[in-house]
C-alpha positions as CSV (number, residue, x, y, z in Angstrom):
1,M,-33.1,-11.6,-71.7
2,S,-35.0,-14.7,-72.8
3,A,-35.5,-17.4,-70.2
4,T,-35.5,-20.1,-72.8
5,V,-33.1,-22.9,-72.0
6,P,-31.2,-24.1,-75.1
7,P,-31.4,-27.7,-76.1
8,A,-28.8,-30.2,-74.9
9,L,-25.5,-30.1,-76.8
10,P,-25.3,-32.5,-79.7
11,H,-21.9,-33.7,-78.2
12,P,-22.5,-34.6,-74.6
13,V,-19.9,-34.7,-71.8
14,D,-17.8,-37.9,-71.9
15,G,-17.4,-39.0,-68.3
16,A,-14.7,-41.5,-69.1
17,R,-12.6,-38.9,-71.0
18,L,-13.2,-36.4,-68.2
19,W,-11.9,-38.9,-65.6
20,R,-8.8,-39.5,-67.7
21,H,-8.0,-35.8,-67.5
22,L,-8.4,-35.9,-63.7
23,R,-6.2,-38.9,-63.4
24,A,-3.5,-37.5,-65.7
25,L,-3.3,-34.2,-63.7
26,C,-3.4,-35.5,-60.1
27,E,-1.7,-38.9,-60.5
28,D,0.5,-38.9,-63.7
29,I,1.7,-35.3,-63.1
30,G,1.0,-34.9,-59.4
31,P,1.7,-31.7,-57.4
32,R,1.6,-28.6,-59.6
33,L,3.0,-25.7,-57.5
34,S,3.4,-22.7,-59.8
35,G,6.8,-22.5,-61.3
36,S,7.7,-26.1,-60.5
37,P,8.5,-29.0,-62.9
38,G,5.0,-30.3,-62.3
39,D,3.6,-27.0,-63.3
40,E,5.5,-27.2,-66.6
41,Q,4.1,-30.7,-67.3
42,A,0.6,-29.6,-66.6
43,V,1.0,-26.6,-69.0
44,A,2.2,-29.0,-71.8
45,Y,-0.7,-31.4,-71.1
46,I,-3.3,-28.7,-71.2
47,A,-2.0,-26.8,-74.2
48,A,-1.7,-30.1,-76.2
49,H,-5.3,-30.9,-75.4
50,F,-6.6,-27.5,-76.4
51,R,-4.7,-27.7,-79.7
52,R,-6.2,-31.1,-80.4
53,C,-9.6,-29.5,-79.9
54,G,-8.8,-27.1,-82.7
55,A,-8.8,-24.0,-80.5
56,R,-6.5,-21.0,-80.8
57,V,-4.1,-21.5,-77.9
58,E,-2.3,-18.9,-76.0
59,V,0.3,-19.7,-73.2
60,Q,1.0,-16.6,-71.0
61,D,4.2,-16.6,-69.0
62,Y,4.8,-14.3,-66.0
63,P,7.3,-14.2,-63.1
64,C,6.4,-16.1,-60.0
65,P,8.1,-17.5,-56.9
66,S,8.6,-21.2,-56.5
67,W,9.9,-23.6,-53.9
68,E,11.1,-27.2,-53.5
69,H,11.1,-29.1,-50.3
70,T,13.2,-32.1,-49.3
71,A,12.5,-32.8,-45.6
72,T,11.2,-31.4,-42.3
73,E,12.1,-32.7,-38.9
74,L,10.7,-31.4,-35.5
75,T,12.2,-32.8,-32.3
76,L,11.1,-32.0,-28.8
77,L,14.1,-32.1,-26.4
78,D,12.5,-32.4,-23.0
79,S,14.3,-33.5,-19.9
80,G,17.1,-35.0,-21.9
81,A,14.7,-37.2,-24.0
82,A,14.2,-36.6,-27.7
83,R,10.7,-37.0,-29.1
84,T,10.0,-36.6,-32.8
85,L,6.8,-34.8,-33.7
86,P,5.0,-34.6,-37.1
87,A,5.5,-31.3,-38.9
88,S,5.0,-30.0,-42.4
89,A,7.1,-27.2,-43.9
90,Q,5.1,-24.2,-45.0
91,T,5.3,-23.1,-48.6
92,F,8.3,-20.8,-49.3
93,S,9.9,-21.5,-45.9
94,P,13.6,-20.8,-46.1
95,P,15.9,-23.6,-45.1
96,G,17.1,-23.8,-41.5
97,D,18.3,-25.9,-38.7
98,V,17.3,-24.2,-35.4
99,T,17.6,-25.5,-31.8
100,A,16.0,-23.0,-29.4
101,P,13.4,-22.7,-26.5
102,L,9.7,-22.8,-27.4
103,A,7.5,-19.8,-26.7
104,A,3.7,-20.1,-27.1
105,V,2.0,-17.1,-28.6
106,A,-1.9,-17.0,-28.7
107,T,-2.6,-13.5,-29.9
108,R,-1.1,-10.7,-32.0
109,Q,-0.9,-8.6,-28.8
110,E,1.3,-11.3,-27.1
111,L,3.5,-11.3,-30.2
112,D,3.8,-7.6,-29.9
113,L,4.3,-7.1,-26.2
114,A,5.5,-10.4,-24.6
115,P,9.1,-10.1,-23.4
116,D,12.0,-12.4,-24.4
117,L,10.8,-13.7,-27.8
118,E,14.1,-13.1,-29.5
119,G,15.9,-16.3,-30.6
120,K,13.0,-18.5,-29.7
121,V,10.8,-20.9,-31.8
122,L,7.4,-19.2,-31.7
123,L,4.4,-21.6,-31.4
124,L,1.5,-19.7,-33.0
125,H,-1.9,-21.0,-31.9
126,G,-5.4,-19.7,-31.5
127,A,-5.9,-16.2,-32.9
128,A,-2.2,-15.8,-33.6
129,A,-2.4,-18.8,-36.0
130,A,-5.2,-17.3,-38.1
131,G,-4.9,-15.3,-41.3
132,L,-1.2,-16.1,-42.0
133,A,-1.6,-17.0,-45.7
134,P,-1.2,-13.6,-47.4
135,D,2.4,-12.7,-48.0
136,R,3.9,-9.9,-45.8
137,N,1.0,-10.2,-43.4
138,P,1.2,-8.3,-40.0
139,T,1.8,-11.4,-37.9
140,L,4.7,-12.6,-39.9
141,L,6.2,-9.1,-40.1
142,L,5.9,-8.8,-36.4
143,A,7.5,-12.2,-35.8
144,E,10.5,-11.1,-37.9
145,E,10.6,-7.8,-36.0
146,R,10.8,-9.7,-32.7
147,R,13.8,-11.7,-34.1
148,A,12.3,-15.1,-33.6
149,A,14.4,-18.1,-34.6
150,A,11.6,-20.0,-36.3
151,L,7.9,-20.4,-36.5
152,L,5.6,-23.3,-35.7
153,V,1.9,-23.0,-36.5
154,V,-0.7,-25.2,-34.8
155,S,-3.2,-26.5,-37.4
156,P,-6.9,-26.4,-36.3
157,L,-7.2,-30.0,-37.6
158,E,-5.2,-33.2,-37.6
159,T,-4.6,-32.7,-41.3
160,V,-1.9,-30.1,-41.9
161,A,-2.1,-27.8,-44.9
162,T,1.2,-26.8,-46.6
163,K,0.0,-23.2,-47.2
164,L,-1.1,-21.9,-43.8
165,I,1.9,-19.7,-44.4
166,R,2.9,-19.0,-48.0
167,D,5.2,-16.0,-48.0
168,P,8.1,-16.0,-50.5
169,A,9.9,-13.3,-48.6
170,L,9.6,-14.9,-45.1
171,A,12.9,-14.7,-43.2
172,L,12.2,-17.5,-40.7
173,P,12.0,-21.3,-41.2
174,A,8.3,-22.2,-40.8
175,A,6.4,-25.4,-40.3
176,A,2.9,-26.4,-39.1
177,V,2.0,-29.2,-36.8
178,P,-1.3,-31.2,-36.3
179,L,-3.6,-30.2,-33.6
180,S,-2.6,-33.0,-31.3
181,A,1.1,-32.3,-31.7
182,G,0.4,-28.6,-31.0
183,Q,-1.4,-29.5,-27.8
184,A,1.6,-31.6,-26.8
185,L,4.0,-28.7,-27.5
186,L,1.7,-26.2,-25.6
187,A,2.1,-28.5,-22.5
188,R,5.9,-28.2,-22.9
189,A,6.2,-24.4,-23.5
190,G,9.7,-23.4,-22.5
191,A,11.3,-26.7,-23.5
192,T,13.9,-26.8,-26.3
193,V,12.9,-27.9,-29.8
194,R,14.9,-28.5,-32.9
195,L,13.3,-27.6,-36.3
196,R,15.1,-28.6,-39.4
197,V,13.7,-27.6,-42.8
198,D,15.5,-28.6,-46.0
199,A,14.1,-26.5,-48.8
200,R,15.0,-24.1,-51.6
201,R,13.2,-20.9,-52.8
202,Y,13.8,-19.7,-56.4
203,A,12.5,-17.3,-59.0
204,S,10.5,-19.1,-61.7
205,T,7.8,-18.6,-64.3
206,G,4.1,-19.2,-63.9
207,H,1.6,-19.7,-66.7
208,N,-1.9,-19.3,-68.0
209,V,-3.1,-21.5,-70.8
210,V,-6.0,-20.1,-72.8
211,A,-8.1,-21.7,-75.6
212,H,-10.1,-19.4,-77.7
213,L,-13.2,-20.6,-79.7
214,P,-14.8,-18.0,-82.0
215,G,-18.4,-16.9,-81.8
216,R,-20.8,-15.4,-84.2
217,T,-20.7,-12.1,-82.4
218,S,-18.1,-10.1,-80.5
219,G,-19.3,-11.1,-77.0
220,R,-17.4,-13.7,-75.0
221,V,-17.9,-16.1,-72.1
222,A,-14.9,-17.1,-70.0
223,V,-14.8,-20.6,-68.6
224,A,-12.1,-20.8,-66.0
225,A,-10.3,-23.0,-63.5
226,H,-6.9,-22.8,-61.8
227,Y,-4.7,-25.8,-62.5
228,D,-2.0,-25.3,-59.9
229,T,-1.9,-26.9,-56.4
230,A,-0.5,-26.2,-53.0
231,A,3.1,-27.5,-52.5
232,G,3.4,-31.3,-52.3
233,V,-0.4,-31.8,-53.0
234,P,-1.9,-34.0,-55.7
235,G,-4.8,-31.6,-55.9
236,A,-7.5,-33.9,-57.1
237,T,-10.4,-31.8,-55.8
238,D,-8.4,-28.5,-55.7
239,N,-8.3,-28.2,-58.6
240,A,-7.7,-31.1,-61.1
241,S,-11.5,-31.5,-60.9
242,G,-12.2,-28.0,-62.3
243,T,-9.4,-28.2,-64.8
244,A,-10.6,-31.5,-66.1
245,A,-14.1,-30.0,-66.5
246,V,-12.7,-27.1,-68.5
247,L,-10.6,-29.4,-70.7
248,E,-13.7,-31.5,-71.4
249,L,-15.9,-28.6,-72.1
250,C,-13.5,-27.2,-74.6
251,E,-13.7,-30.4,-76.5
252,V,-17.5,-30.5,-76.3
253,F,-18.0,-27.0,-77.5
254,A,-15.3,-27.2,-80.2
255,A,-17.2,-30.2,-81.6
256,A,-20.6,-28.4,-81.3
257,G,-19.5,-25.5,-83.5
258,P,-19.6,-21.8,-83.0
259,Q,-22.0,-20.4,-80.4
260,A,-23.5,-16.9,-80.6
261,L,-20.8,-15.7,-78.1
262,G,-17.2,-16.8,-78.3
263,L,-15.7,-18.9,-75.6
264,D,-12.4,-18.5,-73.7
265,F,-11.3,-21.5,-71.8
266,V,-8.8,-20.2,-69.2
267,T,-6.7,-22.5,-67.1
268,F,-4.7,-20.2,-64.9
269,G,-1.8,-20.7,-62.5
270,A,-0.5,-19.2,-59.2
271,D,-3.9,-19.3,-57.5
272,E,-2.3,-21.0,-54.5
273,Y,0.2,-18.2,-54.0
274,G,-1.2,-15.8,-51.4
275,R,-0.3,-12.3,-52.5
276,T,-1.0,-9.4,-50.2
277,T,-3.5,-7.9,-52.7
278,G,-5.7,-11.1,-52.5
279,A,-5.8,-11.4,-56.3
280,N,-3.8,-14.4,-57.6
281,L,-1.1,-13.8,-60.1
282,G,-2.6,-15.8,-62.9
283,A,-6.0,-14.1,-62.9
284,A,-4.4,-10.7,-62.5
285,E,-2.1,-11.4,-65.5
286,Y,-5.1,-12.4,-67.7
287,V,-6.9,-9.1,-66.9
288,R,-3.8,-7.1,-67.6
289,R,-3.1,-8.8,-71.0
290,H,-6.7,-8.9,-72.2
291,P,-8.4,-5.6,-71.7
292,A,-10.3,-5.9,-75.0
293,E,-11.5,-9.5,-74.2
294,V,-12.4,-8.5,-70.7
295,G,-14.5,-5.7,-72.0
296,Q,-16.3,-8.1,-74.3
297,T,-16.8,-10.8,-71.6
298,R,-20.5,-11.1,-70.6
299,A,-20.0,-13.8,-67.9
300,V,-17.5,-15.9,-66.1
301,V,-18.1,-19.5,-65.3
302,E,-15.5,-20.9,-62.9
303,A,-15.0,-24.5,-61.6
304,D,-12.9,-24.9,-58.4
305,G,-13.5,-28.2,-56.7
306,V,-16.4,-30.0,-58.4
307,G,-17.6,-33.6,-58.4
308,T,-16.4,-34.2,-54.8
309,A,-18.0,-36.9,-52.7
310,P,-20.4,-37.1,-50.9
311,R,-21.5,-33.5,-50.4
312,R,-24.2,-31.8,-52.4
313,P,-22.7,-29.8,-55.3
314,R,-22.9,-26.0,-55.0
315,V,-22.8,-23.0,-57.2
316,R,-22.5,-19.3,-56.2
317,L,-24.0,-16.5,-58.4
318,I,-22.4,-13.1,-58.2
319,G,-23.2,-9.8,-59.8
320,W,-26.1,-10.9,-62.1
321,P,-28.7,-8.4,-63.1
322,A,-32.3,-9.5,-62.3
323,A,-33.3,-10.7,-65.7
324,A,-30.1,-12.5,-66.4
325,R,-30.2,-14.2,-62.9
326,D,-33.8,-15.4,-63.4
327,A,-32.9,-16.9,-66.8
328,L,-29.9,-18.6,-65.2
329,L,-32.0,-20.0,-62.4
330,D,-34.2,-21.5,-65.0
331,V,-31.2,-23.4,-66.3
332,F,-30.5,-24.8,-62.8
333,R,-34.0,-26.2,-62.6
334,R,-32.8,-28.8,-65.0
335,F,-30.1,-29.8,-62.4
336,P,-32.0,-29.8,-59.1
337,A,-29.3,-31.6,-57.3
338,Y,-27.3,-28.3,-57.4
339,E,-27.5,-26.0,-54.4
340,V,-27.7,-22.5,-55.8
341,N,-26.4,-19.7,-53.6
342,D,-27.6,-16.5,-55.2
343,Q,-25.5,-13.5,-54.0
344,S,-26.3,-11.2,-56.9
345,G,-28.1,-8.7,-54.7
346,Q,-25.1,-8.5,-52.3
347,P,-22.7,-5.7,-53.3
348,D,-20.1,-7.0,-50.9
349,A,-20.2,-10.6,-52.2
350,R,-16.7,-12.2,-52.2
351,P,-15.4,-12.4,-55.8
352,T,-14.3,-15.6,-57.4
353,A,-10.7,-16.5,-57.9
354,F,-10.9,-15.7,-61.6
355,N,-12.3,-12.2,-61.0
356,L,-13.0,-10.1,-64.1
357,P,-14.0,-6.7,-62.7
358,G,-17.7,-5.9,-63.3
359,V,-18.4,-9.2,-65.0
360,P,-21.1,-11.5,-63.4
361,A,-19.9,-14.9,-62.4
362,A,-21.2,-18.4,-61.7
363,A,-18.7,-20.1,-59.4
364,F,-19.0,-23.9,-59.1
365,V,-17.3,-24.6,-55.8
366,D,-18.2,-27.6,-53.6
367,D,-18.1,-27.3,-49.8
368,Y,-14.4,-27.3,-49.0
369,R,-14.9,-27.5,-45.2
370,F,-15.1,-31.2,-45.2
371,L,-12.2,-31.9,-47.6
372,P,-8.5,-32.1,-46.8
373,I,-7.5,-29.5,-49.4
374,H,-4.0,-28.2,-49.4
375,T,-2.8,-31.4,-47.9
376,P,-1.3,-34.6,-49.4
377,L,-4.6,-36.3,-48.7
378,D,-6.3,-34.4,-51.6
379,T,-6.3,-37.5,-53.9
380,I,-8.6,-39.0,-56.5
381,D,-10.2,-41.1,-53.7
382,L,-12.1,-38.0,-52.7
383,M,-13.7,-37.8,-56.1
384,S,-16.7,-39.5,-57.7
385,E,-16.6,-40.2,-61.4
386,A,-20.4,-39.9,-61.7
387,G,-20.4,-36.7,-59.6
388,L,-17.6,-35.1,-61.7
389,A,-19.5,-36.0,-64.9
390,F,-22.7,-34.5,-63.5
391,A,-20.9,-31.3,-62.5
392,A,-19.4,-31.0,-66.0
393,E,-22.8,-31.6,-67.6
394,T,-24.3,-28.8,-65.4
395,I,-21.5,-26.4,-66.2
396,A,-22.0,-27.2,-69.9
397,G,-25.7,-26.4,-69.6
398,V,-24.9,-23.1,-68.1
399,V,-22.2,-22.2,-70.7
400,A,-24.5,-23.2,-73.5
401,H,-27.2,-21.0,-72.1
402,L,-24.8,-18.0,-71.7
403,A,-23.3,-18.4,-75.1
404,S,-26.6,-18.8,-76.9
405,A,-28.3,-16.0,-78.8
406,G,-30.2,-13.5,-76.5
407,S,-28.5,-14.6,-73.3
408,E,-26.2,-11.6,-72.8
409,P,-26.6,-10.1,-69.3
């Protein structure tokens, strides 16, 4: 593979246009849980933009669970006094109004062996509160087996994600509480609590929206981002940012004309749904429907949380042969602000959300540890207009390199 870096695109990234996409997704549309009305609005917005770019547009529909939530109330009934505590219903929680004693559970072993858990509200904390996101996971199944009345999960932070639990088959009302509220409840284990969750689960339809730009050869590059959000979350960083970048890059490359390799701009849904398999619905659906395109795809470029402030931007390289990796590293020397985490020599490297089996990937994902993702605090205030534009310019440089002649891995 040639290490020559192609020249800058004749149509550069438009930062103001990019920011308008971000604002439309996370403010005008808002939360975009798959199968919800916000999801449908996002699909219409994305498809309309891709069509304006002149791309061939495909909207893929597939069954998915969805959920709407009206209210959550948690009350500690201690010594005759009622104390209201903050709580957030967990995605796909069934409705319920439960008044029962509180039982603290710190480990899976306690959940399995502790006596007298039937009919109680289980307060999961410590190890018992970890790893609950995949549906039908062992902890949730065991809680159902023990015939608990409801579940409360103690968040490790004061911010509370809406998808610590996200099991559409869960039989118990479930909510999470901030760390401080969890500590207050732990000090009152055995007291009576009332948990009321007003919510509705329903079968719905998820979507992928794909824009195809032709190339001069049969090879393809996939440029991907999930557009959906956790329940009740504006999702500015996760992932209106990456979706806005994909929308902007489709316009940039459509204006630039055909590259050596064709380009598939894939905005996929149902990433925030936690399936047991670990593969999200949208990406799995794309692979099932596009065996020929997947076979022709030379590389995946994925954007999932980019342009966030004030952390250094990051990219992860997965599965690249040596020559292809070295040429790609040459591209990143044009963008020295990016921290490059090269995992190409690690056979057990974690795949990206948009995983095409056997296809090398460049995953642009900023450091989530310092961001309130999956919470209502994930707003545009976490974003930097200049940072988002810089991320999109960097991604455009990588895509231009991969799609140029002689850049196939």
